[in-house]
N, C-alpha and C positions, 0 to 999 in steps of 0.2 A: 141829331139832337133829340128828336122825339124818342128814338130807340133808347138812348142813354137815360132819359127821364123815365121811360117805362121800366128799364132795368132797376133803377133806383127805387121805384115804387114797389117792385117785387122784393127788393132787398130789405126794405124797412121792416116788414113784419118779422122776418127771420132775425134781424138784429134786435127787435123788440123782445122776441122770445129769449134770445141769449141774455139780454139785460134782466129779464125776469128771473132767469136761473141765477145770475150773479147776485141779484138782490136777495133772493131767498137764501142762497148759500151764505152770504155775508151776515144776514140777520141771524141765522141759526148759529153761526160761529161766534158772533158777538154775544148772543144769549148764553151759549155754553160757557164762555169765558167769564161771564158775570155770575153764573150759577154754581160753577165748579172750580175748585183749585186744580192745578196740574196734577194728573194722576188719580184724582178723585172721580167717583162715579156713582151710579145708581142702577140697581137691578130693575129692569123693566119686565122681562119675562124670563122663563127658564133658559132661553137661548139668546137673549139680547140685553145688553147693558148700554148705558150712556157713560162714557169714560173720556175725560178730556186728556188728549195726548197731542204732542207736537211732532211733526215729521220734517226733518231737514233734507230728506232725500226725495225720491220719487215713489212710485207705487211699491208697496210692500217694503218701504224704507230703503229701497235700492240706493246705494251710495250715501246713506244718511251720515256715516262716520268718516266722511272724506275731507274734512278740514274747512269747509265753507265755500269752496269754488263751485260746488254743485248748485248752490242757491242761484248764482248768476247764470250758470249753464241751463238749468231747467227753466228759468225765467226767460232767457233768450229763445230757447226752444219753443216755449209756449207762445211767445209773441210772434215768432216766425210762423207757427202753425195757425195762429189767429189771422194773420195776413193772408195766408193761403186759403183758409176757410172763407174769408170775406170775398176773395176773388172767385172761388167756386160758387158761393151763394149768389153772387152777382151774375155769373154766367149761367147758372142752372136754377134760377129762382122759381121756376114754375114746376119743378120736380119736388112735390110735397114731402114724400118720405125722406128722400135724400137730404133736402134742406132742413127738415125737422131734426134729423140726426146731426147734421153739421152744426146747427144752432145750439143743440144740447152740448156738443163737444166744445164749441166756442165759449158758451157761458161757463161751463165747468173749468176750462183752461184759464179764463180770465179770473174766475173766483180764486183759484189757487195762486195765480200770479199776484193778485192783490195781497194775499197772505205772505208770500215770499218777500214782496217789496216792503210791506209795512212791518211785519214781525220777524222776518228772517227764517220762517218755518211755516208749514201748512198746519192749520188747526184741524184735528181729526177727533171724532167723538162717537161714531157708530161702531159698536163692538158686538159682533155675532160670535157665538160659541156653541159647541155641542160636545158633550162627554169629555170635557177637558181640552178640546181642540178649539183654538181661537183663530178666526179669520183676521187678517190685518185690519186694524181700526181705520175707518175712512170717514168721509164727509159727504155732503150733498153734491158738491162739485164733482167728486170722484164718481158718485152715482150717475150724474148727468153724462159724464164722459163715457162711462160703461154702457149706459143705455144708448147713447149715440153710436158707439162702436157696434153694438148688437144690431141696431137698426140699419147701419150701413151695410152690414153683412146680409141682412134680410133683403134690403133694397137691391143689392148686387145679385143675389140669388134669384130674385124676381125678374130682374133685367135679363140675366142670362137665360132664365127659363122662358122668357117671352111673355110673362104675365103682367107686364107693366101697364 
């Protein structure tokens, strides 16, 4: 019983971090939908624009034109990943970098699940470009997921290298 309570105590900060990611993600998306019409944007720098777009697919609009089934597939996939992440956070709650990475991924996944459930698409608005080449438009949830994935790789490299 005491071990279970201790595990929950270690889990709570990581879930709190994930919640902060979700909140920031959702506030930025709501703000963008209030400030911009679909497809409208604003130049911020020579290489960065804010442009309101919607993505019915996954990363880089993968499966975006697949008729709608992908909405539920990606939602189910994200929910399954969230459950697995919570199990891993509970089991490894004292491994700071690992859990920080997982919390970022969890928050980003939940942020995009909320979009899919509420709107039927993910709201994207960060548009980077250079010399006519545009990177896929994305959002803060995607950024958190990407950061989390990079940190997982770093954590694994440190673990394998023995510098943990």
